N, CA, C and O atoms as a GROMACS GRO file, in nm:
protein
  516
    1MET      N    1  -1.620  -0.990   0.545
    1MET     CA    2  -1.554  -0.902   0.641
    1MET      C    3  -1.648  -0.786   0.674
    1MET      O    4  -1.730  -0.743   0.592
    2GLU      N    5  -1.632  -0.737   0.796
    2GLU     CA    6  -1.704  -0.619   0.841
    2GLU      C    7  -1.600  -0.520   0.891
    2GLU      O    8  -1.494  -0.558   0.941
    3TYR      N    9  -1.631  -0.393   0.878
    3TYR     CA   10  -1.537  -0.289   0.918
    3TYR      C   11  -1.610  -0.191   1.008
    3TYR      O   12  -1.720  -0.146   0.977
    4ILE      N   13  -1.546  -0.157   1.121
    4ILE     CA   14  -1.609  -0.064   1.215
    4ILE      C   15  -1.508   0.040   1.262
    4ILE      O   16  -1.387   0.018   1.265
    5ARG      N   17  -1.564   0.155   1.297
    5ARG     CA   18  -1.485   0.263   1.358
    5ARG      C   19  -1.557   0.300   1.486
    5ARG      O   20  -1.679   0.320   1.486
    6VAL      N   21  -1.482   0.308   1.595
    6VAL     CA   22  -1.542   0.337   1.726
    6VAL      C   23  -1.468   0.453   1.790
    6VAL      O   24  -1.348   0.445   1.816
    7ARG      N   25  -1.541   0.561   1.817
    7ARG     CA   26  -1.485   0.672   1.895
    7ARG      C   27  -1.503   0.637   2.042
    7ARG      O   28  -1.612   0.598   2.085
    8TRP      N   29  -1.395   0.653   2.118
    8TRP     CA   30  -1.398   0.622   2.261
    8TRP      C   31  -1.385   0.755   2.336
    8TRP      O   32  -1.281   0.820   2.330
    9LEU      N   33  -1.490   0.794   2.405
    9LEU     CA   34  -1.495   0.922   2.474
    9LEU      C   35  -1.440   0.907   2.616
    9LEU      O   36  -1.505   0.850   2.703
   10HIS      N   37  -1.321   0.958   2.636
   10HIS     CA   38  -1.257   0.953   2.768
   10HIS      C   39  -1.148   1.059   2.774
   10HIS      O   40  -1.121   1.126   2.674
   11SER      N   41  -1.085   1.074   2.889
   11SER     CA   42  -0.979   1.174   2.904
   11SER      C   43  -0.846   1.112   2.944
   11SER      O   44  -0.757   1.183   2.992
   12ARG      N   45  -0.831   0.983   2.927
   12ARG     CA   46  -0.706   0.915   2.963
   12ARG      C   47  -0.605   0.927   2.847
   12ARG      O   48  -0.640   0.901   2.731
   13ARG      N   49  -0.483   0.965   2.878
   13ARG     CA   50  -0.380   0.983   2.776
   13ARG      C   51  -0.332   0.853   2.713
   13ARG      O   52  -0.292   0.852   2.596
   14ASP      N   53  -0.334   0.744   2.787
   14ASP     CA   54  -0.273   0.621   2.741
   14ASP      C   55  -0.368   0.526   2.668
   14ASP      O   56  -0.327   0.419   2.623
   15ASP      N   57  -0.495   0.564   2.656
   15ASP     CA   58  -0.592   0.480   2.586
   15ASP      C   59  -0.628   0.546   2.453
   15ASP      O   60  -0.632   0.668   2.443
   16PRO      N   61  -0.656   0.464   2.352
   16PRO     CA   62  -0.691   0.522   2.222
   16PRO      C   63  -0.825   0.594   2.227
   16PRO      O   64  -0.911   0.564   2.308
   17VAL      N   65  -0.840   0.692   2.136
   17VAL     CA   66  -0.967   0.764   2.125
   17VAL      C   67  -1.043   0.720   2.000
   17VAL      O   68  -1.160   0.753   1.983
   18LEU      N   69  -0.975   0.647   1.912
   18LEU     CA   70  -1.039   0.596   1.791
   18LEU      C   71  -0.986   0.456   1.764
   18LEU      O   72  -0.865   0.433   1.763
   19LEU      N   73  -1.078   0.362   1.743
   19LEU     CA   74  -1.042   0.224   1.711
   19LEU      C   75  -1.107   0.190   1.578
   19LEU      O   76  -1.226   0.213   1.558
   20ILE      N   77  -1.028   0.135   1.487
   20ILE     CA   78  -1.078   0.099   1.355
   20ILE      C   79  -1.042  -0.048   1.333
   20ILE      O   80  -0.924  -0.084   1.337
   21SER      N   81  -1.143  -0.131   1.310
   21SER     CA   82  -1.119  -0.275   1.304
   21SER      C   83  -1.178  -0.340   1.181
   21SER      O   84  -1.284  -0.301   1.130
   22GLU      N   85  -1.106  -0.442   1.133
   22GLU     CA   86  -1.156  -0.533   1.031
   22GLU      C   87  -1.195  -0.660   1.105
   22GLU      O   88  -1.114  -0.716   1.180
   23LEU      N   89  -1.319  -0.705   1.085
   23LEU     CA   90  -1.370  -0.822   1.158
   23LEU      C   91  -1.403  -0.934   1.061
   23LEU      O   92  -1.454  -0.910   0.951
   24ASP      N   93  -1.374  -1.058   1.102
   24ASP     CA   94  -1.413  -1.172   1.019
   24ASP      C   95  -1.560  -1.206   1.046
   24ASP      O   96  -1.627  -1.136   1.121
   25ALA      N   97  -1.609  -1.313   0.986
   25ALA     CA   98  -1.751  -1.350   0.997
   25ALA      C   99  -1.792  -1.380   1.140
   25ALA      O  100  -1.909  -1.363   1.176
   26ALA      N  101  -1.698  -1.423   1.224
   26ALA     CA  102  -1.729  -1.451   1.364
   26ALA      C  103  -1.701  -1.330   1.454
   26ALA      O  104  -1.707  -1.340   1.577
   27ARG      N  105  -1.671  -1.216   1.392
   27ARG     CA  106  -1.645  -1.088   1.460
   27ARG      C  107  -1.512  -1.084   1.534
   27ARG      O  108  -1.495  -1.004   1.626
   28TRP      N  109  -1.417  -1.169   1.497
   28TRP     CA  110  -1.281  -1.160   1.549
   28TRP      C  111  -1.207  -1.054   1.470
   28TRP      O  112  -1.224  -1.043   1.349
   29GLU      N  113  -1.126  -0.974   1.538
   29GLU     CA  114  -1.045  -0.874   1.468
   29GLU      C  115  -0.937  -0.944   1.386
   29GLU      O  116  -0.868  -1.033   1.436
   30THR      N  117  -0.923  -0.903   1.261
   30THR     CA  118  -0.814  -0.954   1.178
   30THR      C  119  -0.708  -0.846   1.157
   30THR      O  120  -0.590  -0.877   1.138
   31ARG      N  121  -0.750  -0.720   1.159
   31ARG     CA  122  -0.659  -0.605   1.157
   31ARG      C  123  -0.723  -0.495   1.240
   31ARG      O  124  -0.845  -0.482   1.247
   32LYS      N  125  -0.636  -0.414   1.302
   32LYS     CA  126  -0.687  -0.311   1.393
   32LYS      C  127  -0.592  -0.192   1.394
   32LYS      O  128  -0.470  -0.207   1.388
   33ILE      N  129  -0.651  -0.074   1.401
   33ILE     CA  130  -0.575   0.051   1.412
   33ILE      C  131  -0.629   0.125   1.534
   33ILE      O  132  -0.750   0.132   1.554
   34GLU      N  133  -0.539   0.180   1.614
   34GLU     CA  134  -0.579   0.262   1.728
   34GLU      C  135  -0.510   0.397   1.716
   34GLU      O  136  -0.390   0.404   1.689
   35ILE      N  137  -0.586   0.503   1.736
   35ILE     CA  138  -0.531   0.638   1.734
   35ILE      C  139  -0.545   0.695   1.874
   35ILE      O  140  -0.652   0.691   1.934
   36PHE      N  141  -0.434   0.749   1.925
   36PHE     CA  142  -0.426   0.795   2.062
   36PHE      C  143  -0.443   0.946   2.070
   36PHE      O  144  -0.430   1.015   1.969
   37PRO      N  145  -0.472   0.999   2.189
   37PRO     CA  146  -0.496   1.144   2.204
   37PRO      C  147  -0.382   1.231   2.151
   37PRO      O  148  -0.407   1.342   2.103
   38ASP      N  149  -0.258   1.183   2.158
   38ASP     CA  150  -0.144   1.263   2.109
   38ASP      C  151  -0.123   1.249   1.959
   38ASP      O  152  -0.028   1.306   1.905
   39GLY      N  153  -0.210   1.174   1.891
   39GLY     CA  154  -0.198   1.155   1.747
   39GLY      C  155  -0.117   1.034   1.706
   39GLY      O  156  -0.111   1.002   1.587
   40SER      N  157  -0.056   0.966   1.800
   40SER     CA  158   0.021   0.847   1.765
   40SER      C  159  -0.074   0.734   1.724
   40SER      O  160  -0.191   0.732   1.761
   41ILE      N  161  -0.019   0.642   1.646
   41ILE     CA  162  -0.099   0.534   1.589
   41ILE      C  163  -0.039   0.399   1.626
   41ILE      O  164   0.082   0.378   1.613
   42GLY      N  165  -0.124   0.309   1.671
   42GLY     CA  166  -0.086   0.171   1.693
   42GLY      C  167  -0.165   0.084   1.597
   42GLY      O  168  -0.274   0.122   1.553
   43TYR      N  169  -0.111  -0.031   1.565
   43TYR     CA  170  -0.184  -0.121   1.475
   43TYR      C  171  -0.140  -0.264   1.500
   43TYR      O  172  -0.034  -0.290   1.556
   44ALA      N  173  -0.225  -0.356   1.456
   44ALA     CA  174  -0.194  -0.498   1.474
   44ALA      C  175  -0.266  -0.578   1.366
   44ALA      O  176  -0.374  -0.541   1.320
   45ASP      N  177  -0.203  -0.688   1.329
   45ASP     CA  178  -0.267  -0.791   1.247
   45ASP      C  179  -0.212  -0.924   1.296
   45ASP      O  180  -0.151  -0.929   1.404
   46SER      N  181  -0.230  -1.031   1.223
   46SER     CA  182  -0.185  -1.161   1.271
   46SER      C  183  -0.033  -1.173   1.277
   46SER      O  184   0.020  -1.264   1.340
   47GLN      N  185   0.038  -1.081   1.211
   47GLN     CA  186   0.183  -1.087   1.204
   47GLN      C  187   0.255  -0.982   1.289
   47GLN      O  188   0.366  -1.005   1.336
   48VAL      N  189   0.190  -0.867   1.309
   48VAL     CA  190   0.258  -0.751   1.367
   48VAL      C  191   0.174  -0.686   1.476
   48VAL      O  192   0.052  -0.676   1.465
   49GLU      N  193   0.241  -0.641   1.582
   49GLU     CA  194   0.181  -0.558   1.684
   49GLU      C  195   0.271  -0.436   1.699
   49GLU      O  196   0.391  -0.449   1.724
   50HIS      N  197   0.214  -0.317   1.684
   50HIS     CA  198   0.294  -0.194   1.688
   50HIS      C  199   0.225  -0.092   1.779
   50HIS      O  200   0.102  -0.078   1.778
   51GLY      N  201   0.305  -0.021   1.857
   51GLY     CA  202   0.252   0.085   1.941
   51GLY      C  203   0.164   0.038   2.055
   51GLY      O  204   0.081   0.113   2.105
   52GLY      N  205   0.183  -0.087   2.096
   52GLY     CA  206   0.105  -0.141   2.207
   52GLY      C  207  -0.031  -0.196   2.166
   52GLY      O  208  -0.106  -0.244   2.251
   53THR      N  209  -0.064  -0.188   2.039
   53THR     CA  210  -0.194  -0.237   1.991
   53THR      C  211  -0.188  -0.386   1.966
   53THR      O  212  -0.091  -0.438   1.910
   54ARG      N  213  -0.293  -0.455   2.010
   54ARG     CA  214  -0.304  -0.600   1.989
   54ARG      C  215  -0.445  -0.631   1.940
   54ARG      O  216  -0.538  -0.556   1.966
   55LEU      N  217  -0.459  -0.741   1.869
   55LEU     CA  218  -0.592  -0.785   1.830
   55LEU      C  219  -0.667  -0.831   1.956
   55LEU      O  220  -0.606  -0.875   2.053
   56GLY      N  221  -0.799  -0.819   1.952
   56GLY     CA  222  -0.880  -0.856   2.068
   56GLY      C  223  -0.870  -1.003   2.102
   56GLY      O  224  -0.842  -1.087   2.017
   57LEU      N  225  -0.894  -1.034   2.229
   57LEU     CA  226  -0.889  -1.172   2.278
   57LEU      C  227  -1.024  -1.240   2.273
   57LEU      O  228  -1.036  -1.360   2.298
   58VAL      N  229  -1.127  -1.163   2.240
   58VAL     CA  230  -1.264  -1.215   2.226
   58VAL      C  231  -1.326  -1.148   2.104
   58VAL      O  232  -1.278  -1.044   2.060
   59PRO      N  233  -1.431  -1.207   2.048
   59PRO     CA  234  -1.498  -1.143   1.935
   59PRO      C  235  -1.554  -1.005   1.975
   59PRO      O  236  -1.592  -0.984   2.090
   60VAL      N  237  -1.559  -0.915   1.878
   60VAL     CA  238  -1.609  -0.779   1.902
   60VAL      C  239  -1.762  -0.784   1.911
   60VAL      O  240  -1.827  -0.847   1.828
   61PRO      N  241  -1.819  -0.718   2.011
   61PRO     CA  242  -1.965  -0.715   2.023
   61PRO      C  243  -2.030  -0.647   1.902
   61PRO      O  244  -1.962  -0.582   1.823
   62SER      N  245  -2.160  -0.662   1.890
   62SER     CA  246  -2.233  -0.598   1.781
   62SER      C  247  -2.228  -0.446   1.797
   62SER      O  248  -2.199  -0.395   1.905
   63ILE      N  249  -2.257  -0.375   1.688
   63ILE     CA  250  -2.261  -0.229   1.692
   63ILE      C  251  -2.362  -0.184   1.799
   63ILE      O  252  -2.335  -0.091   1.875
   64ALA      N  253  -2.477  -0.248   1.804
   64ALA     CA  254  -2.579  -0.210   1.903
   64ALA      C  255  -2.528  -0.229   2.046
   64ALA      O  256  -2.552  -0.145   2.132
   65ASP      N  257  -2.458  -0.339   2.071
   65ASP     CA  258  -2.405  -0.363   2.205
   65ASP      C  259  -2.297  -0.261   2.241
   65ASP      O  260  -2.291  -0.213   2.354
   66ILE      N  261  -2.213  -0.227   2.145
   66ILE     CA  262  -2.109  -0.126   2.170
   66ILE      C  263  -2.175   0.009   2.200
   66ILE      O  264  -2.136   0.078   2.293
   67ALA      N  265  -2.276   0.044   2.119
   67ALA     CA  266  -2.344   0.173   2.134
   67ALA      C  267  -2.421   0.185   2.265
   67ALA      O  268  -2.454   0.296   2.307
   68ALA      N  269  -2.449   0.073   2.330
   68ALA     CA  270  -2.521   0.076   2.458
   68ALA      C  271  -2.438   0.141   2.568
   68ALA      O  272  -2.493   0.189   2.667
   69ASP      N  273  -2.306   0.144   2.550
   69ASP     CA  274  -2.217   0.209   2.648
   69ASP      C  275  -2.196   0.353   2.601
   69ASP      O  276  -2.146   0.374   2.490
   70PRO      N  277  -2.232   0.453   2.681
   70PRO     CA  278  -2.222   0.593   2.636
   70PRO      C  279  -2.079   0.641   2.612
   70PRO      O  280  -2.060   0.749   2.554
   71GLU      N  281  -1.978   0.566   2.653
   71GLU     CA  282  -1.839   0.604   2.624
   71GLU      C  283  -1.800   0.578   2.479
   71GLU      O  284  -1.699   0.629   2.432
   72PHE      N  285  -1.881   0.498   2.408
   72PHE     CA  286  -1.844   0.456   2.274
   72PHE      C  287  -1.945   0.502   2.170
   72PHE      O  288  -2.066   0.497   2.192
   73ILE      N  289  -1.892   0.548   2.056
   73ILE     CA  290  -1.975   0.585   1.941
   73ILE      C  291  -1.927   0.500   1.824
   73ILE      O  292  -1.830   0.535   1.757
   74PRO      N  293  -1.995   0.387   1.798
   74PRO     CA  294  -1.952   0.297   1.690
   74PRO      C  295  -2.026   0.326   1.559
   74PRO      O  296  -2.138   0.378   1.559
   75GLU      N  297  -1.961   0.290   1.449
   75GLU     CA  298  -2.028   0.296   1.320
   75GLU      C  299  -1.961   0.196   1.226
   75GLU      O  300  -1.842   0.169   1.236
   76GLU      N  301  -2.042   0.144   1.136
   76GLU     CA  302  -1.985   0.060   1.031
   76GLU      C  303  -1.922   0.151   0.927
   76GLU      O  304  -1.972   0.261   0.901
   77ILE      N  305  -1.813   0.105   0.869
   77ILE     CA  306  -1.747   0.180   0.761
   77ILE      C  307  -1.726   0.083   0.645
   77ILE      O  308  -1.745  -0.037   0.658
   78THR      N  309  -1.686   0.138   0.532
   78THR     CA  310  -1.663   0.055   0.414
   78THR      C  311  -1.522  -0.003   0.418
   78THR      O  312  -1.436   0.042   0.492
   79ARG      N  313  -1.503  -0.104   0.336
   79ARG     CA  314  -1.368  -0.162   0.323
   79ARG      C  315  -1.271  -0.055   0.275
   79ARG      O  316  -1.157  -0.049   0.322
   80GLU      N  317  -1.315   0.030   0.182
   80GLU     CA  318  -1.229   0.135   0.129
   80GLU      C  319  -1.185   0.231   0.240
   80GLU      O  320  -1.069   0.272   0.244
   81GLU      N  321  -1.278   0.266   0.329
   81GLU     CA  322  -1.242   0.354   0.441
   81GLU      C  323  -1.140   0.287   0.532
   81GLU      O  324  -1.046   0.351   0.578
   82PHE      N  325  -1.159   0.157   0.557
   82PHE     CA  326  -1.063   0.086   0.640
   82PHE      C  327  -0.926   0.083   0.572
   82PHE      O  328  -0.825   0.111   0.635
   83GLU      N  329  -0.924   0.048   0.443
   83GLU     CA  330  -0.796   0.038   0.372
   83GLU      C  331  -0.723   0.172   0.368
   83GLU      O  332  -0.600   0.175   0.376
   84GLU      N  333  -0.797   0.281   0.357
   84GLU     CA  334  -0.735   0.413   0.361
   84GLU      C  335  -0.667   0.436   0.496
   84GLU      O  336  -0.553   0.484   0.501
   85ALA      N  337  -0.736   0.402   0.604
   85ALA     CA  338  -0.678   0.417   0.738
   85ALA      C  339  -0.558   0.324   0.755
   85ALA      O  340  -0.457   0.364   0.814
   86TRP      N  341  -0.567   0.202   0.703
   86TRP     CA  342  -0.457   0.106   0.714
   86TRP      C  343  -0.334   0.159   0.641
   86TRP      O  344  -0.222   0.142   0.689
   87SER      N  345  -0.355   0.224   0.526
   87SER     CA  346  -0.243   0.283   0.452
   87SER      C  347  -0.183   0.400   0.528
   87SER      O  348  -0.061   0.418   0.528
   88LEU      N  349  -0.265   0.479   0.594
   88LEU     CA  350  -0.216   0.595   0.668
   88LEU      C  351  -0.125   0.554   0.784
   88LEU      O  352  -0.034   0.628   0.820
   89ARG      N  353  -0.149   0.436   0.842
   89ARG     CA  354  -0.064   0.393   0.953
   89ARG      C  355   0.078   0.368   0.903
   89ARG      O  356   0.173   0.387   0.979
   90ILE      N  357   0.095   0.327   0.778
   90ILE     CA  358   0.229   0.310   0.721
   90ILE      C  359   0.297   0.445   0.709
   90ILE      O  360   0.414   0.460   0.744
   91LEU      N  361   0.224   0.545   0.659
   91LEU     CA  362   0.281   0.678   0.646
   91LEU      C  363   0.319   0.736   0.782
   91LEU      O  364   0.423   0.800   0.796
   92ALA      N  365   0.234   0.713   0.882
   92ALA     CA  366   0.264   0.763   1.016
   92ALA      C  367   0.390   0.699   1.072
   92ALA      O  368   0.471   0.765   1.136
   93GLU      N  369   0.405   0.569   1.049
   93GLU     CA  370   0.524   0.499   1.097
   93GLU      C  371   0.650   0.554   1.030
   93GLU      O  372   0.751   0.577   1.096
   94ARG      N  373   0.642   0.574   0.900
   94ARG     CA  374   0.759   0.627   0.828
   94ARG      C  375   0.790   0.770   0.871
   94ARG      O  376   0.907   0.806   0.885
   95ALA      N  377   0.686   0.851   0.891
   95ALA     CA  378   0.708   0.989   0.934
   95ALA      C  379   0.775   0.993   1.071
   95ALA      O  380   0.857   1.081   1.097
   96ALA      N  381   0.740   0.901   1.158
   96ALA     CA  382   0.799   0.896   1.291
   96ALA      C  383   0.949   0.867   1.285
   96ALA      O  384   1.024   0.907   1.373
   97ARG      N  385   0.992   0.796   1.180
   97ARG     CA  386   1.134   0.762   1.166
   97ARG      C  387   1.211   0.866   1.085
   97ARG      O  388   1.334   0.859   1.076
   98ALA      N  389   1.141   0.962   1.027
   98ALA     CA  390   1.205   1.058   0.936
   98ALA      C  391   1.303   1.149   1.010
   98ALA      O  392   1.282   1.185   1.125
   99ASP      N  393   1.410   1.184   0.940
   99ASP     CA  394   1.507   1.281   0.990
   99ASP      C  395   1.482   1.410   0.911
   99ASP      O  396   1.544   1.434   0.808
  100ILE      N  397   1.390   1.491   0.962
  100ILE     CA  398   1.346   1.612   0.891
  100ILE      C  399   1.461   1.709   0.864
  100ILE      O  400   1.474   1.755   0.750
  101PRO      N  401   1.546   1.741   0.962
  101PRO     CA  402   1.656   1.834   0.933
  101PRO      C  403   1.747   1.782   0.820
  101PRO      O  404   1.790   1.860   0.735
  102LYS      N  405   1.776   1.653   0.819
  102LYS     CA  406   1.860   1.596   0.715
  102LYS      C  407   1.791   1.607   0.579
  102LYS      O  408   1.855   1.641   0.479
  103ALA      N  409   1.661   1.577   0.574
  103ALA     CA  410   1.587   1.587   0.448
  103ALA      C  411   1.586   1.730   0.396
  103ALA      O  412   1.603   1.752   0.276
  104LEU      N  413   1.567   1.827   0.484
  104LEU     CA  414   1.567   1.967   0.442
  104LEU      C  415   1.703   2.010   0.390
  104LEU      O  416   1.712   2.087   0.294
  105GLU      N  417   1.809   1.961   0.453
  105GLU     CA  418   1.944   1.993   0.406
  105GLU      C  419   1.967   1.937   0.266
  105GLU      O  420   2.025   2.005   0.181
  106ILE      N  421   1.923   1.817   0.241
  106ILE     CA  422   1.938   1.756   0.109
  106ILE      C  423   1.859   1.836   0.006
  106ILE      O  424   1.909   1.862  -0.104
  107LEU      N  425   1.737   1.874   0.039
  107LEU     CA  426   1.655   1.951  -0.054
  107LEU      C  427   1.716   2.088  -0.083
  107LEU      O  428   1.705   2.139  -0.194
  108LYS      N  429   1.782   2.147   0.017
  108LYS     CA  430   1.846   2.277  -0.002
  108LYS      C  431   1.958   2.268  -0.105
  108LYS      O  432   1.982   2.362  -0.181
  109ARG      N  433   2.027   2.154  -0.109
  109ARG     CA  434   2.140   2.135  -0.200
  109ARG      C  435   2.097   2.088  -0.339
  109ARG      O  436   2.176   2.092  -0.432
  110ALA      N  437   1.974   2.043  -0.353
  110ALA     CA  438   1.929   1.983  -0.479
  110ALA      C  439   1.943   2.082  -0.594
  110ALA      O  440   1.886   2.191  -0.592
  111GLY      N  441   2.018   2.043  -0.693
  111GLY     CA  442   2.034   2.123  -0.814
  111GLY      C  443   2.130   2.240  -0.803
  111GLY      O  444   2.153   2.308  -0.902
  112VAL      N  445   2.187   2.265  -0.685
  112VAL     CA  446   2.279   2.378  -0.669
  112VAL      C  447   2.400   2.359  -0.759
  112VAL      O  448   2.466   2.254  -0.756
  113GLY      N  449   2.430   2.462  -0.839
  113GLY     CA  450   2.547   2.457  -0.927
  113GLY      C  451   2.522   2.385  -1.057
  113GLY      O  452   2.614   2.374  -1.139
  114ASN      N  453   2.404   2.334  -1.080
  114ASN     CA  454   2.373   2.264  -1.204
  114ASN      C  455   2.278   2.349  -1.289
  114ASN      O  456   2.180   2.401  -1.237
  115PRO      N  457   2.308   2.363  -1.419
  115PRO     CA  458   2.214   2.435  -1.505
  115PRO      C  459   2.088   2.351  -1.524
  115PRO      O  460   2.092   2.229  -1.506
  116PRO      N  461   1.977   2.414  -1.561
  116PRO     CA  462   1.856   2.336  -1.586
  116PRO      C  463   1.881   2.229  -1.692
  116PRO      O  464   1.950   2.254  -1.791
  117ALA      N  465   1.826   2.113  -1.671
  117ALA     CA  466   1.841   2.004  -1.766
  117ALA      C  467   1.715   1.992  -1.850
  117ALA      O  468   1.609   2.042  -1.813
  118LYS      N  469   1.728   1.925  -1.964
  118LYS     CA  470   1.613   1.904  -2.051
  118LYS      C  471   1.504   1.832  -1.970
  118LYS      O  472   1.531   1.733  -1.901
  119GLY      N  473   1.383   1.883  -1.980
  119GLY     CA  474   1.271   1.823  -1.907
  119GLY      C  475   1.244   1.888  -1.772
  119GLY      O  476   1.145   1.856  -1.707
  120ASP      N  477   1.331   1.981  -1.727
  120ASP     CA  478   1.309   2.048  -1.600
  120ASP      C  479   1.194   2.148  -1.604
  120ASP      O  480   1.129   2.172  -1.502
  121ALA      N  481   1.168   2.205  -1.720
  121ALA     CA  482   1.064   2.307  -1.733
  121ALA      C  483   0.926   2.242  -1.720
  121ALA      O  484   0.904   2.128  -1.762
  122LEU      N  485   0.834   2.318  -1.662
  122LEU     CA  486   0.696   2.271  -1.654
  122LEU      C  487   0.632   2.279  -1.792
  122LEU      O  488   0.666   2.368  -1.870
  123PRO      N  489   0.540   2.189  -1.824
  123PRO     CA  490   0.467   2.201  -1.950
  123PRO      C  491   0.393   2.335  -1.954
  123PRO      O  492   0.355   2.387  -1.849
  124ARG      N  493   0.374   2.388  -2.071
  124ARG     CA  494   0.308   2.519  -2.085
  124ARG      C  495   0.175   2.526  -2.012
  124ARG      O  496   0.143   2.629  -1.953
  125SER      N  497   0.098   2.419  -2.014
  125SER     CA  498  -0.033   2.419  -1.949
  125SER      C  499  -0.024   2.427  -1.798
  125SER      O  500  -0.124   2.457  -1.732
  126ARG      N  501   0.092   2.401  -1.740
  126ARG     CA  502   0.106   2.401  -1.594
  126ARG      C  503   0.180   2.523  -1.544
  126ARG      O  504   0.187   2.544  -1.422
  127LYS      N  505   0.237   2.605  -1.633
  127LYS     CA  506   0.311   2.722  -1.589
  127LYS      C  507   0.217   2.823  -1.526
  127LYS      O  508   0.103   2.839  -1.570
  128HIS      N  509   0.264   2.891  -1.424
  128HIS     CA  510   0.186   2.997  -1.360
  128HIS      C  511   0.189   3.119  -1.448
  128HIS      O  512   0.289   3.146  -1.515
  129GLN      N  513   0.081   3.192  -1.449
  129GLN     CA  514   0.074   3.312  -1.533
  129GLN      C  515   0.073   3.435  -1.448
  129GLN      O  516   0.068   3.546  -1.500
   0.00000   0.00000   0.00000
């Protein structure tokens, strides 16, 4: 597998500004993440397409061929960097579904009316001085 990150320099709101792809030996995308100017994230793999992102219909050109177009700044990245980005898309999806006011209300009520329970205290080494 090969992993690439491509910055796309443009001013269009509906096109991604960052593309992160996992490529097989023939340079076909197997997983892809797109980040848009507003911070939204799209992603796709063989099972899922989210946020309008789809896997490419042709193999991805070489880094040199991509770099020949001044709108694109490509670079190879490590598998670990790709996996970190792939994990972040899950967090972004969950955050988009979150009901923040409801969560804050629940946190406000947490422990109200209950005395401290055994184990609530911080260990001595973690207490603020």
